[in-house]
C-alpha positions as YAML, in Angstrom:
chain: A
units: angstrom
residues:
- id: 1
  name: MET
  ca: [43.95, -24.27, -25.86]
- id: 2
  name: ASP
  ca: [46.19, -21.72, -27.62]
- id: 3
  name: LEU
  ca: [45.42, -18.03, -28.20]
- id: 4
  name: ALA
  ca: [44.08, -18.54, -31.73]
- id: 5
  name: GLU
  ca: [41.65, -21.23, -30.58]
- id: 6
  name: THR
  ca: [40.50, -19.08, -27.65]
- id: 7
  name: PHE
  ca: [40.03, -16.14, -30.04]
- id: 8
  name: GLU
  ca: [37.82, -18.26, -32.31]
- id: 9
  name: LYS
  ca: [35.66, -19.61, -29.50]
- id: 10
  name: LEU
  ca: [35.05, -16.37, -27.62]
- id: 11
  name: ASP
  ca: [31.39, -15.39, -27.95]
- id: 12
  name: GLU
  ca: [28.77, -13.36, -26.09]
- id: 13
  name: THR
  ca: [28.20, -16.11, -23.54]
- id: 14
  name: ALA
  ca: [31.91, -16.37, -22.73]
- id: 15
  name: ILE
  ca: [32.28, -12.60, -22.35]
- id: 16
  name: LYS
  ca: [29.30, -12.38, -20.01]
- id: 17
  name: ALA
  ca: [30.80, -15.25, -18.01]
- id: 18
  name: PHE
  ca: [33.99, -13.20, -17.59]
- id: 19
  name: VAL
  ca: [32.00, -10.60, -15.67]
- id: 20
  name: ALA
  ca: [29.85, -13.10, -13.77]
- id: 21
  name: ASP
  ca: [32.94, -15.03, -12.66]
- id: 22
  name: GLY
  ca: [35.12, -11.99, -11.99]
- id: 23
  name: GLN
  ca: [37.71, -13.13, -14.55]
- id: 24
  name: GLU
  ca: [41.15, -11.74, -13.73]
- id: 25
  name: GLU
  ca: [43.34, -10.03, -16.28]
- id: 26
  name: HIS
  ca: [46.60, -11.90, -16.78]
- id: 27
  name: LEU
  ca: [49.64, -12.25, -19.01]
- id: 28
  name: HIS
  ca: [47.55, -13.12, -22.08]
- id: 29
  name: LEU
  ca: [44.24, -11.35, -21.39]
- id: 30
  name: ASP
  ca: [43.32, -7.67, -21.11]
- id: 31
  name: PHE
  ca: [39.93, -5.92, -20.85]
- id: 32
  name: LYS
  ca: [39.28, -2.46, -22.28]
- id: 33
  name: THR
  ca: [36.40, -0.01, -22.67]
- id: 34
  name: VAL
  ca: [36.29, 2.69, -25.34]
- id: 35
  name: THR
  ca: [35.19, 6.30, -25.35]
- id: 36
  name: SER
  ca: [34.03, 6.23, -28.97]
- id: 37
  name: ALA
  ca: [33.52, 3.54, -31.60]
- id: 38
  name: HIS
  ca: [35.37, 5.84, -34.01]
- id: 39
  name: LEU
  ca: [38.57, 5.35, -31.97]
- id: 40
  name: SER
  ca: [39.12, 9.08, -32.20]
- id: 41
  name: HIS
  ca: [39.87, 9.68, -28.53]
- id: 42
  name: LYS
  ca: [43.57, 9.74, -27.63]
- id: 43
  name: ASP
  ca: [43.12, 7.30, -24.72]
- id: 44
  name: ASP
  ca: [41.50, 4.71, -27.00]
- id: 45
  name: LYS
  ca: [44.33, 5.02, -29.52]
- id: 46
  name: ARG
  ca: [46.88, 4.85, -26.73]
- id: 47
  name: ASN
  ca: [45.33, 1.64, -25.38]
- id: 48
  name: LEU
  ca: [45.47, 0.01, -28.81]
- id: 49
  name: ALA
  ca: [49.08, 1.06, -29.44]
- id: 50
  name: LYS
  ca: [50.27, -0.11, -26.01]
- id: 51
  name: ALA
  ca: [48.52, -3.47, -26.37]
- id: 52
  name: LEU
  ca: [49.93, -4.11, -29.84]
- id: 53
  name: SER
  ca: [53.44, -3.27, -28.67]
- id: 54
  name: GLY
  ca: [53.22, -4.98, -25.29]
- id: 55
  name: PHE
  ca: [51.68, -8.28, -26.38]
- id: 56
  name: ALA
  ca: [53.81, -8.57, -29.54]
- id: 57
  name: ASN
  ca: [57.00, -7.90, -27.56]
- id: 58
  name: SER
  ca: [56.00, -10.52, -24.98]
- id: 59
  name: ASP
  ca: [54.06, -13.77, -25.28]
- id: 60
  name: GLY
  ca: [51.04, -12.59, -27.25]
- id: 61
  name: GLY
  ca: [47.55, -11.99, -25.91]
- id: 62
  name: LEU
  ca: [43.89, -11.11, -26.34]
- id: 63
  name: ILE
  ca: [42.08, -7.82, -25.76]
- id: 64
  name: VAL
  ca: [38.35, -7.98, -25.04]
- id: 65
  name: TRP
  ca: [36.85, -4.59, -25.89]
- id: 66
  name: GLY
  ca: [33.66, -3.60, -24.06]
- id: 67
  name: VAL
  ca: [34.45, -4.99, -20.61]
- id: 68
  name: ASP
  ca: [35.29, -2.69, -17.70]
- id: 69
  name: ALA
  ca: [38.00, -4.12, -15.41]
- id: 70
  name: ARG
  ca: [38.38, -2.82, -11.88]
- id: 71
  name: LYS
  ca: [40.35, -3.94, -8.81]
- id: 72
  name: ASN
  ca: [38.46, -6.32, -6.56]
- id: 73
  name: ALA
  ca: [38.72, -6.68, -2.78]
- id: 74
  name: GLN
  ca: [42.05, -8.49, -3.22]
- id: 75
  name: ASP
  ca: [43.38, -5.58, -5.33]
- id: 76
  name: ILE
  ca: [43.34, -7.71, -8.49]
- id: 77
  name: ASP
  ca: [42.11, -6.33, -11.83]
- id: 78
  name: CYS
  ca: [38.98, -8.29, -12.78]
- id: 79
  name: ALA
  ca: [36.14, -8.02, -15.26]
- id: 80
  name: GLY
  ca: [33.49, -6.00, -13.46]
- id: 81
  name: ALA
  ca: [30.90, -4.73, -15.94]
- id: 82
  name: LEU
  ca: [29.79, -4.99, -19.55]
- id: 83
  name: VAL
  ca: [30.01, -1.75, -21.54]
- id: 84
  name: GLU
  ca: [28.75, -2.57, -25.03]
- id: 85
  name: ILE
  ca: [30.17, -0.70, -28.02]
- id: 86
  name: SER
  ca: [27.94, 0.88, -30.67]
- id: 87
  name: PRO
  ca: [28.17, 0.69, -33.62]
- id: 88
  name: ILE
  ca: [30.31, -2.42, -33.20]
- id: 89
  name: GLN
  ca: [31.00, -3.03, -36.90]
- id: 90
  name: LEU
  ca: [32.36, 0.50, -37.26]
- id: 91
  name: PHE
  ca: [34.60, -0.06, -34.24]
- id: 92
  name: VAL
  ca: [36.11, -3.25, -35.67]
- id: 93
  name: GLY
  ca: [36.62, -1.48, -38.98]
- id: 94
  name: ARG
  ca: [38.53, 1.27, -37.18]
- id: 95
  name: LEU
  ca: [40.62, -1.33, -35.34]
- id: 96
  name: ASN
  ca: [41.63, -2.78, -38.68]
- id: 97
  name: GLU
  ca: [42.44, 0.67, -40.07]
- id: 98
  name: LEU
  ca: [44.59, 1.74, -37.11]
- id: 99
  name: THR
  ca: [46.43, -1.54, -36.53]
- id: 100
  name: GLY
  ca: [49.01, -0.70, -39.19]
- id: 101
  name: GLN
  ca: [49.50, 2.81, -37.80]
- id: 102
  name: ALA
  ca: [49.55, 1.99, -34.09]
- id: 103
  name: VAL
  ca: [52.83, 0.08, -33.98]
- id: 104
  name: SER
  ca: [56.17, 0.00, -35.79]
- id: 105
  name: PRO
  ca: [57.22, -2.30, -37.34]
- id: 106
  name: LEU
  ca: [53.89, -3.88, -38.25]
- id: 107
  name: VAL
  ca: [52.90, -6.93, -36.21]
- id: 108
  name: ASP
  ca: [52.00, -9.90, -38.42]
- id: 109
  name: GLY
  ca: [48.95, -11.99, -37.65]
- id: 110
  name: VAL
  ca: [46.84, -9.44, -35.73]
- id: 111
  name: ARG
  ca: [43.13, -10.20, -36.03]
- id: 112
  name: HIS
  ca: [39.98, -8.45, -34.81]
- id: 113
  name: LYS
  ca: [36.41, -9.72, -34.68]
- id: 114
  name: ALA
  ca: [33.04, -8.33, -33.65]
- id: 115
  name: ILE
  ca: [30.69, -10.13, -31.26]
- id: 116
  name: ALA
  ca: [27.31, -8.54, -31.89]
- id: 117
  name: THR
  ca: [24.58, -8.71, -29.23]
- id: 118
  name: THR
  ca: [21.58, -6.58, -30.21]
- id: 119
  name: GLY
  ca: [21.48, -4.75, -33.53]
- id: 120
  name: ASP
  ca: [24.86, -3.15, -34.11]
- id: 121
  name: ARG
  ca: [25.89, -3.26, -30.48]
- id: 122
  name: GLY
  ca: [28.28, -5.64, -28.85]
- id: 123
  name: PHE
  ca: [31.89, -6.44, -28.04]
- id: 124
  name: ALA
  ca: [35.12, -6.99, -29.95]
- id: 125
  name: VAL
  ca: [38.13, -9.23, -29.49]
- id: 126
  name: SER
  ca: [41.66, -8.61, -30.76]
- id: 127
  name: LEU
  ca: [44.26, -11.36, -31.17]
- id: 128
  name: ILE
  ca: [47.87, -10.11, -30.99]
- id: 129
  name: PRO
  ca: [50.43, -12.88, -31.47]
- id: 130
  name: GLU
  ca: [53.95, -12.95, -30.12]
- id: 131
  name: SER
  ca: [56.29, -11.51, -32.75]
- id: 132
  name: ALA
  ca: [59.70, -12.75, -33.84]
- id: 133
  name: SER
  ca: [60.48, -9.48, -35.64]
- id: 134
  name: GLY
  ca: [60.40, -7.07, -32.69]
- id: 135
  name: PRO
  ca: [60.86, -5.00, -30.74]
- id: 136
  name: HIS
  ca: [57.71, -3.12, -31.75]
- id: 137
  name: MET
  ca: [57.21, 0.52, -30.82]
- id: 138
  name: ALA
  ca: [53.78, 1.85, -29.82]
- id: 139
  name: LYS
  ca: [52.87, 4.78, -32.09]
- id: 140
  name: LEU
  ca: [49.85, 7.14, -32.28]
- id: 141
  name: GLY
  ca: [51.59, 9.60, -29.98]
- id: 142
  name: GLU
  ca: [53.26, 7.08, -27.68]
- id: 143
  name: ASP
  ca: [56.62, 6.41, -29.37]
- id: 144
  name: ARG
  ca: [57.60, 3.99, -26.62]
- id: 145
  name: TYR
  ca: [58.26, 0.27, -26.41]
- id: 146
  name: TYR
  ca: [56.07, -1.81, -24.09]
- id: 147
  name: LYS
  ca: [56.06, -5.34, -22.72]
- id: 148
  name: ARG
  ca: [53.43, -7.37, -20.90]
- id: 149
  name: SER
  ca: [54.12, -8.57, -17.39]
- id: 150
  name: GLY
  ca: [51.40, -10.04, -15.19]
- id: 151
  name: ALA
  ca: [48.22, -8.09, -15.87]
- id: 152
  name: SER
  ca: [49.81, -4.82, -16.99]
- id: 153
  name: PHE
  ca: [51.81, -3.20, -19.77]
- id: 154
  name: TYR
  ca: [55.15, -1.65, -18.79]
- id: 155
  name: LYS
  ca: [57.54, 0.62, -20.61]
- id: 156
  name: MET
  ca: [60.57, -1.35, -21.68]
- id: 157
  name: GLU
  ca: [63.89, -0.40, -20.14]
- id: 158
  name: HIS
  ca: [67.13, 0.05, -22.03]
- id: 159
  name: PHE
  ca: [68.36, -3.45, -21.15]
- id: 160
  name: ASP
  ca: [65.06, -4.92, -22.44]
- id: 161
  name: LEU
  ca: [65.61, -3.28, -25.81]
- id: 162
  name: GLU
  ca: [69.25, -4.36, -25.95]
- id: 163
  name: ASP
  ca: [68.14, -7.92, -25.35]
- id: 164
  name: MET
  ca: [65.41, -7.82, -28.01]
- id: 165
  name: PHE
  ca: [67.56, -6.14, -30.67]
- id: 166
  name: GLY
  ca: [70.22, -8.77, -30.05]
- id: 167
  name: ARG
  ca: [67.79, -11.67, -29.90]
- id: 168
  name: ARG
  ca: [68.36, -14.51, -32.33]
- id: 169
  name: GLN
  ca: [65.92, -14.73, -35.20]
- id: 170
  name: LYS
  ca: [63.55, -17.66, -34.92]
- id: 171
  name: PRO
  ca: [62.27, -20.24, -37.36]
- id: 172
  name: ASN
  ca: [58.56, -20.45, -38.05]
- id: 173
  name: LEU
  ca: [57.83, -23.99, -39.16]
- id: 174
  name: GLN
  ca: [54.43, -24.76, -40.63]
- id: 175
  name: LEU
  ca: [52.98, -28.19, -41.39]
- id: 176
  name: GLN
  ca: [50.81, -28.37, -44.48]
- id: 177
  name: LEU
  ca: [48.53, -31.20, -45.61]
- id: 178
  name: ARG
  ca: [47.77, -31.98, -49.24]
- id: 179
  name: TYR
  ca: [45.04, -34.38, -50.22]
- id: 180
  name: ARG
  ca: [45.36, -36.65, -53.25]
- id: 181
  name: PRO
  ca: [42.24, -37.78, -55.09]
- id: 182
  name: VAL
  ca: [41.61, -41.45, -54.45]
- id: 183
  name: PRO
  ca: [41.53, -43.72, -57.53]
- id: 184
  name: PRO
  ca: [38.30, -45.76, -57.65]
- id: 185
  name: GLU
  ca: [40.23, -49.01, -57.27]
- id: 186
  name: GLU
  ca: [41.71, -47.81, -53.94]
- id: 187
  name: PHE
  ca: [38.51, -46.41, -52.45]
- id: 188
  name: PRO
  ca: [37.78, -46.13, -49.50]
- id: 189
  name: SER
  ca: [41.51, -45.64, -48.80]
- id: 190
  name: GLU
  ca: [42.61, -41.98, -48.71]
- id: 191
  name: HIS
  ca: [46.01, -40.39, -49.28]
- id: 192
  name: LEU
  ca: [47.50, -37.38, -47.45]
- id: 193
  name: ASP
  ca: [50.85, -35.75, -48.21]
- id: 194
  name: PHE
  ca: [52.68, -34.00, -45.35]
- id: 195
  name: ASN
  ca: [54.82, -30.97, -46.21]
- id: 196
  name: LEU
  ca: [56.90, -28.56, -44.13]
- id: 197
  name: VAL
  ca: [57.77, -24.94, -44.90]
- id: 198
  name: ASN
  ca: [59.85, -22.52, -42.83]
- id: 199
  name: LEU
  ca: [58.32, -19.03, -42.90]
- id: 200
  name: GLY
  ca: [60.66, -17.64, -40.22]
- id: 201
  name: ARG
  ca: [64.00, -15.86, -40.42]
- id: 202
  name: SER
  ca: [66.25, -18.63, -39.12]
- id: 203
  name: SER
  ca: [66.94, -22.21, -40.19]
- id: 204
  name: ALA
  ca: [64.83, -24.88, -38.51]
- id: 205
  name: HIS
  ca: [66.92, -27.52, -36.71]
- id: 206
  name: TYR
  ca: [65.59, -30.78, -35.24]
- id: 207
  name: ALA
  ca: [62.26, -30.37, -37.00]
- id: 208
  name: GLY
  ca: [59.42, -32.76, -36.47]
- id: 209
  name: PHE
  ca: [55.68, -33.20, -36.18]
- id: 210
  name: HIS
  ca: [52.98, -35.43, -34.70]
- id: 211
  name: VAL
  ca: [49.63, -36.10, -36.35]
- id: 212
  name: SER
  ca: [46.82, -37.55, -34.25]
- id: 213
  name: LEU
  ca: [43.91, -38.97, -36.26]
- id: 214
  name: GLU
  ca: [40.37, -39.60, -35.08]
- id: 215
  name: GLU
  ca: [39.72, -42.80, -33.15]
- id: 216
  name: GLY
  ca: [38.71, -45.60, -35.48]
- id: 217
  name: THR
  ca: [40.90, -44.40, -38.35]
- id: 218
  name: LYS
  ca: [42.92, -47.23, -39.89]
- id: 219
  name: ILE
  ca: [46.42, -46.37, -41.13]
- id: 220
  name: ALA
  ca: [47.08, -48.60, -44.14]
- id: 221
  name: SER
  ca: [50.62, -47.55, -45.06]
- id: 222
  name: VAL
  ca: [53.15, -44.73, -44.65]
- id: 223
  name: SER
  ca: [56.22, -43.45, -46.49]
- id: 224
  name: GLY
  ca: [58.80, -41.04, -45.07]
- id: 225
  name: ILE
  ca: [56.92, -40.79, -41.76]
- id: 226
  name: ASP
  ca: [56.31, -43.27, -38.95]
- id: 227
  name: ASN
  ca: [53.16, -44.98, -37.74]
- id: 228
  name: VAL
  ca: [53.57, -44.72, -33.95]
- id: 229
  name: SER
  ca: [50.06, -45.79, -32.98]
- id: 230
  name: HIS
  ca: [51.50, -48.61, -30.86]
- id: 231
  name: LEU
  ca: [53.26, -46.00, -28.71]
- id: 232
  name: ASN
  ca: [50.03, -44.04, -28.14]
- id: 233
  name: ASP
  ca: [47.69, -46.65, -26.67]
- id: 234
  name: GLY
  ca: [46.55, -47.67, -30.14]
- id: 235
  name: ARG
  ca: [45.31, -44.19, -31.12]
- id: 236
  name: PRO
  ca: [46.13, -43.68, -34.82]
- id: 237
  name: THR
  ca: [49.21, -41.44, -34.70]
- id: 238
  name: LEU
  ca: [51.86, -40.43, -37.23]
- id: 239
  name: SER
  ca: [55.27, -38.95, -36.46]
- id: 240
  name: TYR
  ca: [58.17, -37.36, -38.31]
- id: 241
  name: THR
  ca: [61.61, -36.38, -36.96]
- id: 242
  name: ASN
  ca: [64.57, -34.81, -38.77]
- id: 243
  name: ASN
  ca: [67.72, -34.65, -36.64]
- id: 244
  name: HIS
  ca: [70.21, -34.57, -39.50]
- id: 245
  name: SER
  ca: [69.40, -31.66, -41.82]
- id: 246
  name: VAL
  ca: [67.87, -28.19, -41.58]
- id: 247
  name: ILE
  ca: [64.92, -26.52, -43.27]
- id: 248
  name: HIS
  ca: [66.10, -23.16, -44.54]
- id: 249
  name: PRO
  ca: [63.93, -20.03, -44.32]
- id: 250
  name: ASN
  ca: [63.46, -19.79, -48.07]
- id: 251
  name: GLY
  ca: [59.73, -20.42, -48.24]
- id: 252
  name: VAL
  ca: [60.19, -23.59, -50.32]
- id: 253
  name: THR
  ca: [57.83, -26.41, -49.40]
- id: 254
  name: ILE
  ca: [59.58, -29.65, -48.44]
- id: 255
  name: HIS
  ca: [57.76, -32.94, -48.92]
- id: 256
  name: THR
  ca: [58.30, -35.21, -45.90]
- id: 257
  name: GLY
  ca: [56.12, -38.19, -46.68]
- id: 258
  name: TYR
  ca: [52.59, -39.49, -47.00]
- id: 259
  name: ALA
  ca: [50.07, -41.76, -45.33]
- id: 260
  name: LYS
  ca: [47.23, -43.87, -46.65]
- id: 261
  name: PHE
  ca: [44.32, -44.37, -44.28]
- id: 262
  name: THR
  ca: [40.66, -45.28, -44.02]
- id: 263
  name: ARG
  ca: [38.38, -43.12, -41.90]
- id: 264
  name: PRO
  ca: [35.73, -44.64, -39.59]
- id: 265
  name: ASP
  ca: [32.85, -42.98, -41.50]
- id: 266
  name: LYS
  ca: [33.36, -41.68, -45.04]
- id: 267
  name: ASP
  ca: [30.18, -39.57, -44.77]
- id: 268
  name: LYS
  ca: [31.39, -37.51, -41.80]
- id: 269
  name: ASP
  ca: [34.16, -35.02, -41.07]
- id: 270
  name: THR
  ca: [37.35, -36.50, -39.68]
- id: 271
  name: ALA
  ca: [39.21, -34.63, -36.94]
- id: 272
  name: ILE
  ca: [42.99, -34.31, -37.11]
- id: 273
  name: VAL
  ca: [45.33, -32.72, -34.56]
- id: 274
  name: LEU
  ca: [48.66, -31.45, -35.93]
- id: 275
  name: THR
  ca: [51.64, -30.54, -33.73]
- id: 276
  name: VAL
  ca: [54.82, -29.16, -35.33]
- id: 277
  name: TYR
  ca: [58.07, -28.26, -33.56]
- id: 278
  name: CYS
  ca: [61.75, -27.45, -34.02]
- id: 279
  name: GLU
  ca: [64.60, -25.94, -32.02]
- id: 280
  name: ASN
  ca: [64.07, -22.32, -30.88]
- id: 281
  name: MET
  ca: [60.35, -22.40, -31.74]
- id: 282
  name: LYS
  ca: [57.37, -23.09, -29.53]
- id: 283
  name: SER
  ca: [55.49, -26.17, -30.63]
- id: 284
  name: GLU
  ca: [52.27, -25.26, -32.44]
- id: 285
  name: ARG
  ca: [49.09, -27.31, -32.39]
- id: 286
  name: LYS
  ca: [46.18, -27.06, -34.81]
- id: 287
  name: HIS
  ca: [42.83, -28.84, -34.90]
- id: 288
  name: ILE
  ca: [41.46, -29.31, -38.40]
- id: 289
  name: LEU
  ca: [38.69, -31.22, -40.14]
- id: 290
  name: LEU
  ca: [38.74, -33.26, -43.32]
- id: 291
  name: PRO
  ca: [35.34, -33.04, -45.04]
- id: 292
  name: PRO
  ca: [33.46, -36.21, -46.03]
- id: 293
  name: VAL
  ca: [34.48, -38.18, -49.11]
- id: 294
  name: ARG
  ca: [32.16, -38.85, -52.01]
- id: 295
  name: ALA
  ca: [31.38, -42.28, -53.31]
- id: 296
  name: SER
  ca: [33.90, -41.53, -56.07]
- id: 297
  name: GLY
  ca: [36.58, -41.23, -53.46]
- id: 298
  name: LEU
  ca: [37.09, -37.47, -53.84]
- id: 299
  name: LEU
  ca: [36.59, -34.92, -51.11]
- id: 300
  name: ALA
  ca: [33.28, -33.09, -51.02]
- id: 301
  name: PRO
  ca: [33.35, -29.40, -52.03]
- id: 302
  name: PRO
  ca: [34.95, -27.42, -49.17]
- id: 303
  name: GLY
  ca: [32.60, -25.51, -46.89]
- id: 304
  name: ASP
  ca: [33.26, -23.04, -44.08]
- id: 305
  name: GLU
  ca: [35.04, -25.66, -41.99]
- id: 306
  name: ALA
  ca: [36.83, -27.40, -44.87]
- id: 307
  name: VAL
  ca: [40.59, -27.54, -44.67]
- id: 308
  name: ALA
  ca: [41.33, -29.60, -47.77]
- id: 309
  name: GLN
  ca: [40.17, -30.02, -51.33]
- id: 310
  name: PRO
  ca: [41.06, -32.36, -54.20]
- id: 311
  name: ILE
  ca: [44.27, -31.46, -56.00]
- id: 312
  name: PRO
  ca: [46.17, -32.99, -58.91]
- id: 313
  name: GLU
  ca: [48.80, -35.60, -58.15]
- id: 314
  name: THR
  ca: [51.97, -33.91, -56.89]
- id: 315
  name: PRO
  ca: [55.61, -35.03, -57.13]
- id: 316
  name: THR
  ca: [56.99, -36.85, -54.12]
- id: 317
  name: GLY
  ca: [60.55, -35.53, -54.45]
- id: 318
  name: GLU
  ca: [62.46, -33.49, -51.90]
- id: 319
  name: GLU
  ca: [60.62, -30.29, -52.81]
- id: 320
  name: ALA
  ca: [56.99, -30.44, -53.84]
- id: 321
  name: GLY
  ca: [56.95, -26.75, -54.77]
- id: 322
  name: THR
  ca: [53.15, -26.43, -54.52]
- id: 323
  name: GLU
  ca: [50.80, -24.09, -52.75]
- id: 324
  name: PRO
  ca: [49.47, -25.22, -49.33]
- id: 325
  name: MET
  ca: [45.86, -26.19, -48.85]
- id: 326
  name: PRO
  ca: [43.75, -23.62, -46.98]
- id: 327
  name: THR
  ca: [43.76, -24.14, -43.24]
- id: 328
  name: PRO
  ca: [41.43, -22.62, -40.63]
- id: 329
  name: ASP
  ca: [43.93, -19.77, -40.30]
- id: 330
  name: ASP
  ca: [43.86, -19.03, -44.02]
- id: 331
  name: GLN
  ca: [40.08, -18.85, -43.92]
- id: 332
  name: GLY
  ca: [40.05, -16.60, -40.87]
- id: 333
  name: THR
  ca: [38.39, -19.15, -38.64]
- id: 334
  name: ALA
  ca: [40.96, -20.65, -36.34]
- id: 335
  name: ARG
  ca: [46.79, -21.24, -36.20]
...
């Protein structure tokens, strides 16, 4: 499970379990208490600035606000007590306000959410992704660069900064799905286009993706991509590999191919797992849902969990040049 998925699934039960189980802080997890929900105290601001800088300059991480971490008998920092924040909605609002001021340059993709318990009390969770545009300096009175190592934030040394300033820019390859309305004569077959776009600062070499469909899905035909179900114990799986050309960081959407398939139950959501990769980029996995289809063969109106909606027929040339469908990330629910 990646950081974004963990962020989405964290709830009151999980936070209480951290304390009950003595959850240790680690490279991607930090616990913090606050003096005031207004985030007016200098220590609270300092903690936010250090975490934004340290996680973004390292491998990303989560902060759980409202949990007191203390050293246990083995001298390891662990969740020790719940210290609920009130009013929690005000606190999350202040987190959002200060995020842009607490670090320079701004860290893209930071998200905060409240986990209310009773009334306007509760906890908060912050997701701070690894950044490809660092190093990021902690502000709000700090004016220092931090990194995350083990369970702590450390001031970066001169050689750390030299390395980061000289670090190669990275690609940021995103896989986008586009759904085509199904003509009545083809129903119940469905049609998905697969597009790639590079949102990073460097060209994407050796790009590819895997798409794992729900058990029972029948792949009717493919174009531009491969049906590799026979290599995956019969599980319906699609694959794409490009070892000959690059995807430039120009934000233009590239059409890679399409698949026609029939889902096991047209009246239920269909789960899809997407994995995209390229050289100099960590592979990224997303779990999404396709909503049920109507008898007409079109997708039902998208709800909170919808990730696709009917769109007009799009060209199948090298560049589709169309906007991506909303994904769980776009809707603030799950990257």
